[in-house]
C-alpha positions in Angstrom: -0.1 0.0 0.0 1.4 3.5 -1.0 1.9 6.1 1.6 1.2 9.8 1.8 4.6 11.4 2.5 3.6 14.9 3.0 4.1 15.2 6.7 6.5 12.4 7.4 10.4 13.1 7.9 11.5 9.9 6.4 8.9 8.3 4.3 8.7 4.8 3.1 6.7 4.8 -0.2 5.2 1.4 0.5 4.0 0.1 3.9 3.9 -3.6 2.7 5.7 -5.5 0.0 5.0 -9.3 -0.8 7.3 -11.2 -2.9 7.8 -14.9 -3.5 11.2 -16.5 -2.6 13.9 -16.3 -5.3 12.7 -12.9 -6.5 14.1 -9.5 -5.9 12.6 -7.0 -3.5 13.3 -3.2 -3.6 12.4 -1.1 -0.6 12.6 2.6 -0.8 12.4 5.6 1.5 12.5 9.3 0.8 14.4 11.9 2.8 14.9 15.6 2.0 18.5 16.0 3.7 20.3 13.0 2.3 23.2 15.4 0.8 24.0 16.7 4.3 23.2 13.6 6.5 24.2 10.1 6.8 21.4 7.4 6.5 21.1 3.8 7.9 19.0 0.9 6.9 17.7 -1.5 9.9 15.7 -4.6 9.9 13.2 -5.3 12.9 12.9 -9.1 13.3 11.8 -11.0 16.4 11.6 -7.7 18.2 15.2 -6.9 17.7 16.8 -4.1 15.4 19.8 -5.0 13.3 21.8 -2.4 11.2 22.2 -3.5 7.6 24.2 -0.8 6.1 24.8 3.0 6.1 25.2 5.8 3.8 27.7 8.5 4.2 26.4 12.0 3.5 26.6 12.7 -0.3 27.3 9.0 -1.1 25.2 7.1 -3.8 26.1 3.6 -2.4 25.6 1.9 1.0 28.1 0.1 3.0 26.9 -3.2 4.5 27.5 -4.1 8.1 29.6 -7.2 8.9 27.6 -10.4 8.4 25.0 -8.9 6.0 24.6 -11.1 2.9 26.0 -9.9 -0.4 22.5 -10.2 -1.8 21.9 -6.8 0.0 22.8 -3.7 -1.8 21.9 0.0 -1.4 21.7 2.9 -3.7 20.7 6.6 -3.8 19.0 8.7 -6.5 17.8 12.2 -5.8 16.2 12.0 -2.2 15.2 8.2 -2.6 17.2 5.5 -1.0 16.7 2.0 -2.2 17.5 -1.2 -0.4 17.7 -4.0 -3.0 17.5 -7.6 -1.8 18.3 -10.3 -4.5 17.2 -14.0 -4.6 14.9 -13.5 -1.6 14.9 -16.3 1.1 12.2 -16.8 3.7 14.5 -15.5 6.5 14.6 -12.1 4.7 11.1 -11.4 6.0 10.7 -8.6 8.5 10.2 -4.8 8.8 12.8 -2.5 7.2 13.4 1.0 8.3 15.6 4.0 7.1 17.1 6.1 10.1 19.2 9.1 10.5 20.6 11.2 13.4 18.6 14.4 13.9 19.9 17.6 15.8 22.7 20.0 15.8 25.6 21.0 17.9 23.5 22.6 20.6 21.0 19.7 21.0 21.3 16.0 21.8 21.3 14.0 18.7 18.4 11.7 18.3 18.0 8.7 15.9 14.9 9.2 13.8 13.3 6.2 12.2 11.0 6.1 9.1 7.6 4.8 8.8 8.9 1.5 7.8 8.1 -1.2 5.1 6.9 -4.7 6.1 8.5 -7.3 3.8 6.7 -10.7 3.3 8.6 -13.5 1.7 6.2 -16.4 0.6 7.0 -20.0 -0.1 3.5 -20.4 -1.5 1.9 -18.6 -4.5 -0.1 -15.5 -3.8 -3.7 -16.0 -3.9 -6.3 -13.2 -4.4 -9.4 -12.9 -2.1 -12.9 -13.7 -2.8 -15.2 -10.9 -2.1 -18.7 -11.2 -0.5 -21.3 -8.8 0.6 -24.2 -8.9 3.0 -26.9 -6.4 3.5 -29.3 -5.8 6.5 -32.7 -7.4 6.2 -35.5 -5.1 5.1 -37.5 -6.5 8.2 -34.8 -5.3 10.6 -36.3 -2.3 12.4 -33.3 -1.3 14.5 -32.1 2.2 14.2 -28.5 1.1 13.3 -28.0 -1.1 10.4 -25.0 -3.2 9.5 -23.5 -4.0 6.1 -20.7 -6.6 5.8 -17.8 -6.8 3.3 -16.0 -10.0 3.6 -12.7 -11.1 1.9 -11.8 -14.8 2.3 -9.4 -17.4 1.1 -6.5 -15.1 0.4 -2.7 -15.7 0.9 -1.1 -13.8 2.5 -4.1 -12.8 4.7 -3.4 -9.0 4.4 -6.3 -6.9 3.1 -7.4 -3.3 3.4 -11.0 -2.2 3.2 -12.4 1.1 1.8 -16.1 2.1 2.1 -17.7 4.8 -0.2 -21.2 6.2 -0.4 -22.5 6.9 -3.9 -24.6 9.9 -4.4 -27.6 10.2 -6.8 -25.2 11.8 -9.4 -22.8 8.8 -9.0 -20.3 10.8 -7.1 -18.4 8.7 -4.4 -17.4 9.9 -0.9 -15.4 8.1 1.8 -17.4 6.6 4.7 -16.0 7.9 8.1 -13.5 5.4 9.8 -15.6 5.5 12.9 -18.5 4.0 11.1 -16.4 0.9 10.2 -15.4 -2.1 12.4 -13.1 -4.9 11.3 -12.8 -8.7 12.4 -10.4 -11.3 11.5 -10.8 -15.1 11.7 -7.4 -16.6 11.1 -8.6 -20.3 11.0 -10.9 -19.4 8.2 -8.5 -17.0 6.4 -11.3 -14.6 6.5 -11.4 -10.8 7.2 -14.8 -9.0 7.6 -15.3 -5.3 7.5 -18.6 -4.1 9.1 -20.2 -0.6 8.3 -22.6 0.5 10.9 -24.9 3.4 9.8 -28.5 4.8 10.4 -31.3 2.8 9.0 -32.6 5.7 7.0 -29.1 6.5 5.6 -28.6 2.8 4.7 -32.1 2.6 2.8 -31.6 5.8 0.7 -28.0 5.6 -0.4 -25.8 3.1 -2.4 -22.4 1.9 -1.1 -19.3 0.5 -2.5 -16.8 -1.9 -0.8 -13.2 -1.9 -2.2 -10.7 -4.4 -1.2 -6.8 -4.2 -1.8 -4.7 -7.3 -1.3 -1.9 -5.7 0.6 1.5 -5.5 -1.4 -0.5 -6.4 -4.7 -1.7 -2.8 -5.5 -2.7 -3.5 -9.0 -5.5 -6.0 -8.0 -8.4 -4.0 -6.7 -11.7 -5.7 -6.2 -14.9 -3.6 -5.8 -18.4 -4.9 -4.6 -21.5 -2.8 -5.2 -23.5 -3.1 -2.0 -26.9 -3.5 -3.8 -30.0 -5.7 -3.2 -30.5 -8.5 -5.8 -26.8 -9.6 -5.9 -25.9 -9.8 -2.3 -26.9 -11.9 0.7 -29.1 -10.7 3.7 -28.1 -10.7 7.3 
């Protein structure tokens, strides 16, 4: 999933990357002071940080720390730093972070970490989710109504839901996050997003549920929450 970098000091452009073993992963971060500041790559795995490499100020290539496999390489272009991991192994999975020292001669230096990228390395083929929708029954007289959007059978089981309301003119607007609750059933590989809204609003508006399989941003699935092609609760 892409990240809005507007207000982040060190921004990772993707929050999640999913790759099969044997392939190549490129993890990137952006930082505006690269030409005047050294930068480091870390990996968080099993609740421990390991420094992988560092870039000296104005350097275009990274220097790996002892013990880091030769499959790891770093490069800089403009304000973007790229960590490239070739011939991925399952053990390469983890969360990767850019970091730098922040401060000046008059302050205590603090190491600032970026927003991070989670790398999943799979030994099994990626499987897209199947999408199901459920509407409240017309006989449900409660003031609050629930619509369900369910993603099932995917691998890895990482999905992100987005709900939108459709106006009479077809314009789509986001549904506030406070109206949405999510549940995960690990045993059944199912993630369910529940939108809870007023009965009158539910009956007089159309809605869309969109699911993104995390790390596979080109495979969006959208479900029109309309009666006739969905199940009732």
